[in-house]
N, C-alpha and C positions, 0 to 999 in steps of 0.2 A: 524471405520475409517472415517476420514473426508478428502475429496478431494477438493483441491482448485485450480482453474484455473484462471490465470491472463491473461488479454488482454489489448490492447490499447497502448502498447509501440511503439516506432518508432523513426524516426529522426525528430528533430525540431530545428529551428533556435533560437539563444539566444533571450530572451524576449518573446518567444512563449508560447503556452499552450498545455497541453495534459491532457487527462482524462483516468486514469487506472481503470479497473474493476476487481473484484475478485468474481467469482461465486463459491459458496460452494455446495457440494453434499448433505448436510443435512441442517436442519434448523439452522440458525445462532442466532435465538432468544434465544436459551439456552446457547450460548457461553458466557463465562466470558468476553472475549474481542476479537476484531478483529483488525488487524493492518497491516501496511506496513513497511517494512524494505528495505534497499538497500545496495548493495555491489559494490564498484568501483574496478577496477583492482588494485591489490596490496594492497588493504585496507580491514579492517575488516567490517563485516556487522554492520550497524548502524540503529538505530531507525529513522523512518521518521514520523509516526503518528500512534496512537492507538485510539480506541473508545471502551468503555465498554458497557456492556449490558444496563447500565443505561443512556448511552449517553454521558458520560464524555469523553473529548478528550484531548490528549496529543500530542505535536509536538516536533520534534527535533529542536534545536536552529537554525540550518542552514536553516530551511524551514518555520519557523514561519512567518505568515503574507503573505505567498505566496502559501502554499498548504492547502487544506481543505479535511478532511476525512468525509465521510458520509456512512450511511448504510440504507438498505431497508430490513427489516426482512421478508416482504412478498415475496420478490424476492430472498432472500438468497444471497444478493449481497452487496459488500462494494466497494465504489469508492474512488479514490484519484484524486482530481482536482488539477492540478499543473499549476500555473501561473508564469509569469516572470522568466522563466527557464534560468538557467545559465549553462555554460559548466561544472562547478563542480557538477552539478546534474546528469551528465552522470553516469549511473550505471545499474546493473540489479536490478529490483524492485521485491521484494517477498511479497506475501500475507501471513499472519500468523493468525492462530486461536488458542485460548486458551479455552479449555473446562472447565466446572465446576469442573472436577476432576484434573484440571491443567495439562492436556495433551496438548502438542504443536504439531501443524500441519503446514506444509509449502507447498506453491505451488512451481512450477518449475521456476518461475520467468519470467519477461518480460523486454527486454532491452530498455532502454531510452538513446538516444544519442542526446546531445545538441551541435550543431556545425553549423557554417556558411559555 
């Protein structure tokens, strides 16, 4: 079992920044990929960003050039730096881990609210 704990969410004004953290209970070095997804009220969960064990990154179209995903294997932590936030970025953000055996794990989420 892999436990993922997100933190760093909160209320921010449009144009502001937040940094989300995802702490894993086990080594993330062996994970196939780590990622962030989000779900806004009344909408389906969508990809925000992923990073593979080899360091390859993928971003959702709506966050490209504004969000950056990174990982620190020594700290078993993945971050999501979010800049130039917009009201439409308001959602619950979930951390995701995919193991080598393609098992999926999810955190409980952290709420990000972008509002003036």
